[in-house]
C-alpha positions in Angstrom: 95.5 154.6 100.7 91.9 153.2 101.7 91.1 152.5 98.2 94.3 150.2 98.4 93.6 148.3 101.6 90.4 147.4 100.0 92.3 145.8 96.9 94.4 143.8 99.4 91.5 143.0 101.2 89.6 142.2 98.0 92.1 139.8 97.3 92.9 137.9 100.4 89.5 137.0 99.9 89.8 136.0 96.3 93.0 133.5 97.5 91.3 132.3 100.7 88.5 131.8 97.7 90.7 129.6 95.6 92.4 127.9 98.2 90.3 126.8 101.2 88.2 124.5 99.8 91.4 122.3 98.5 92.5 122.6 102.1 89.7 121.7 103.6 88.3 118.6 104.8 85.2 116.3 102.5 83.3 116.2 105.6 81.8 119.6 105.9 82.4 120.9 109.9 79.9 119.7 112.0 78.9 116.4 110.5 79.7 113.5 110.7 83.1 112.0 109.4 81.9 110.3 105.4 85.1 107.9 104.7 86.4 108.9 101.0 87.0 105.8 98.9 89.5 106.4 96.8 90.7 104.0 94.1 94.1 103.7 93.2 95.6 101.0 91.3 99.1 100.0 92.6 101.7 97.4 90.8 104.4 94.7 92.1 108.3 95.5 91.5 111.1 93.0 91.4 112.8 92.8 95.0 116.6 92.1 93.3 118.8 93.0 90.6 118.2 88.7 89.6 114.5 87.7 88.2 114.2 85.0 91.0 112.9 86.9 94.1 113.3 83.7 95.9 117.0 84.2 95.5 117.3 87.8 97.4 114.5 86.4 99.9 116.8 83.6 101.3 119.7 85.6 101.4 118.3 88.7 102.8 114.5 88.5 103.2 113.3 91.0 101.0 109.9 91.4 100.3 108.2 92.1 96.7 106.9 96.1 97.2 104.1 97.8 95.3 103.3 101.3 94.7 102.0 102.9 92.2 104.2 103.2 89.4 102.8 101.4 86.3 105.6 99.2 84.5 105.7 100.1 81.2 108.9 97.5 79.5 107.9 94.7 78.1 109.4 90.8 79.0 110.5 91.1 75.8 112.6 93.4 76.3 114.2 91.4 79.9 111.7 93.5 81.9 110.3 91.6 84.7 110.6 89.0 87.3 109.3 86.3 88.8 108.4 84.1 92.6 108.1 80.3 92.7 105.8 79.2 95.0 104.8 75.5 95.9 102.4 73.7 98.1 105.3 73.7 100.8 104.2 76.5 103.7 106.7 78.0 105.9 105.9 78.3 109.9 106.5 82.0 110.5 104.2 84.2 108.5 104.6 86.2 105.5 107.6 83.7 104.6 109.5 85.3 101.5 111.5 81.7 101.1 108.2 79.2 100.7 105.1 81.4 99.9 104.6 84.9 98.3 104.5 87.3 100.7 104.3 91.4 99.1 104.3 94.4 101.7 103.5 98.3 100.4 101.8 101.5 102.1 98.3 103.0 101.0 97.4 106.1 102.6 93.3 106.5 102.6 90.5 104.9 103.8 90.1 101.0 102.4 86.5 99.3 101.5 87.9 96.8 99.3 91.3 95.1 97.6 91.5 93.9 94.6 94.2 91.0 94.5 95.9 90.4 90.3 98.3 88.4 90.5 99.6 87.1 86.9 101.4 83.5 87.1 102.6 80.6 84.8 101.4 77.8 86.7 102.3 74.4 85.2 100.5 71.9 87.8 97.2 70.6 87.9 95.4 73.7 87.7 96.1 74.1 83.8 93.4 70.8 84.4 91.0 72.2 86.6 91.2 75.6 85.2 91.1 76.9 89.0 93.7 78.5 91.4 94.1 76.9 94.6 95.1 79.7 97.2 94.8 80.5 100.6 95.6 84.5 101.4 96.3 85.7 104.6 95.9 90.0 105.2 97.5 92.4 107.5 96.8 95.9 107.7 98.6 98.3 110.6 99.5 95.0 112.3 95.9 93.6 112.5 94.9 90.5 110.3 91.5 91.5 108.0 92.2 87.6 106.4 93.4 85.2 109.1 95.6 82.4 109.0 95.2 79.5 111.2 97.1 78.0 113.9 97.6 75.0 111.3 99.4 77.6 109.2 96.9 77.2 106.6 95.0 80.8 105.4 91.9 81.6 103.9 91.0 80.0 101.2 90.6 82.5 98.3 90.1 79.7 95.3 89.4 81.3 91.7 88.7 80.9 88.0 92.0 80.9 85.7 92.1 83.8 83.5 93.9 83.2 80.7 96.3 86.2 78.7 96.6 86.6 74.9 99.5 84.8 74.7 98.7 81.7 77.3 101.4 81.3 79.0 100.3 83.8 81.8 97.2 83.9 84.0 95.2 86.1 86.1 94.4 85.1 89.5 92.1 87.9 90.5 89.8 88.1 93.5 88.4 91.0 95.8 88.7 91.5 99.7 85.8 93.1 101.0 84.6 94.9 104.5 87.8 95.7 105.0 86.3 98.4 107.2 89.2 101.2 107.7 86.5 104.3 107.5 88.0 106.1 110.1 88.8 110.0 110.1 92.4 108.5 111.4 91.8 106.0 108.5 91.3 108.3 106.4 94.6 110.1 107.2 96.9 107.5 108.5 99.4 105.4 105.9 98.9 102.0 106.3 101.0 99.2 105.7 99.6 96.1 104.3 101.4 93.0 104.0 99.5 90.0 101.8 100.7 86.7 102.0 99.6 84.4 98.6 100.1 80.2 99.5 99.6 78.0 96.7 97.8 74.9 97.8 97.6 70.7 97.2 100.4 68.8 94.9 97.6 68.1 93.2 96.2 71.8 92.7 98.1 75.2 92.3 100.9 73.8 94.1 103.4 74.7 91.4 103.5 78.2 89.7 105.5 81.0 89.5 104.3 84.1 89.8 105.1 87.0 87.6 105.3 90.8 87.6 106.7 94.1 86.6 106.5 93.8 83.2 103.7 95.8 80.9 101.8 92.3 80.1 102.4 90.9 83.9 101.3 94.3 85.3 100.8 92.5 89.1 99.4 94.3 91.7 96.8 95.9 94.0 93.7 97.8 93.2 92.3 99.3 96.4 88.8 100.7 96.9 87.6 98.5 93.4 85.0 100.2 91.5 84.6 96.9 89.9 86.0 94.3 92.1 86.3 91.3 91.3 82.9 88.3 90.6 84.8 86.7 93.8 84.5 88.1 96.9 86.3 86.8 99.6 84.8 89.7 103.3 87.2 90.2 105.6 87.3 87.4 108.6 89.5 88.4 111.3 
């Protein structure tokens, strides 16, 4: 009997040794919490059956969402959709009719967020080789990048990056110093709301943001280890 008890006890200790570290915090007990920034790529998805998300936004106010599922189908196979964006601004925050708002969640600490949006532009940005864009970023209802009382948001202009075909071009900036670094943030599911506003009739004030296809895999990279050369620090 004693031998059997020793075997059971030894087995229990082995199980604890194997499972214990996985369940434990990455910060040792009694030590100050150390944020854990996990690089996570996410992707935008169509918000309805039609190719133009503005149509769904007008009818039911739905926003384009993001998650970690990478699109694999090609636009040549009919995949993907888009949002028409002009220099006109909605008076309400995150207006899905006039602007380009997206929404999704991320669980964990957040140090930075890289925005990677593909677009088909047909205005002066083709000549200027620059996207003239403002951004408004809110996480858990708290502004990270501010929108002003006059409706303008945080300037976040960036050079265009041309695709292999030359049809679409990439807008890429990294929001830095997000500051969600607490133990609570580490375990919390954060609601992320981001809106892009194209600017100027003679700038990027006329384009189609495109996404949800293998070649146009627009989305966000949380805790990007290779951030964009264009960095926009938190200002709210």
